[in-house]
Each structure stands twice: as C-alpha cells, then as structure tokens.
C-alpha positions, 0 to 999 in steps of 0.5 A: 501462502502470502508471506513476509517476502511479498512485502517489506514492512518498515516502521518510521515512528508510528508510520508503517511503510509497506514495500511490495515485491516486484512479483506482486502481480503474480499473487493469486486472488486467494492470497489477497486476504492473507496478504492484507492480514500480513500488512494490517496485523501490525496496525491493530495496535495503532490508534490511528494507523498511517500507511505509506505504500512504496511502489518503487519496486513494482513496475506494473500491477492490476486488479489483484493488487488494487483489490489489496490496496482497497482492502487496506485503505478501507481498514485504515480509513475505518480507524481514522487513519490514512493510506498514501502511495509513493514511487509509482511507475509511469504505468502504475500512475496511469492505471491509478488515474484511469481508475480514478483511484488517484482521487482516493489516495495521495500519490507522492514521487518519493518515500521522503515526500510521502513521510513528510506529508503524513507526519 
C-alpha cells in the first residue's frame, strides 16, 4: 500500500510541494494508482491546483515514477492548474530530456525558484 512515507506533502499557501522519498523507484506498478490518489486527494479542494514536485531526494527514477508524474500532470491540467519540477539530479534531468518530458514540465534548479515561478 502506498502511504505518506513515500511522499511528503507540504503546503505553501495554495501550492502543494510533493517530495518523493529516495526509494520511489522501488514502488510497484500496482501502487501508482494509490500513490497518485495520496498526492491528488488534497488538491480536490483547490480551485486551480498547483504542484511543485521536489526531486532533490531522488537520484534516479524510471517508467513507474514517470507514469505517476504523468497521471498527476493530467489531473492538475484538467483543472487548469500547473505541475512543475525542481531539484532533479543530472541523471533525472537527462532522462526527462531524452523522453522530451522537459517540454511538458518546467524544471527549476531549486524549490525556491519553482515556488517563485508558480506564485
């Protein structure tokens, strides 16, 4: 079962910062649905959800985590909101570039830059 330990959620005004744990890549495919619900449940009360995903604790991730990000992105976009990334490692940044997902999400070096950009 996906739980809060897999993700830290912090509120900055109306913006939620999601920090995945470093073991995110060991998460099973069948937990993606639950994990997405854990992240998106608090957004249901937001008129326009804004999500900053802080990747600073994650060295590497693959298709499972990308599927989770895409699911969250789709939900946030459907409500007129925005999802941005920050703190991606070199390897993660390269993966996002290769998959062209860096064209889907704005990627900032730091959480502060990301928060400034979405406020």
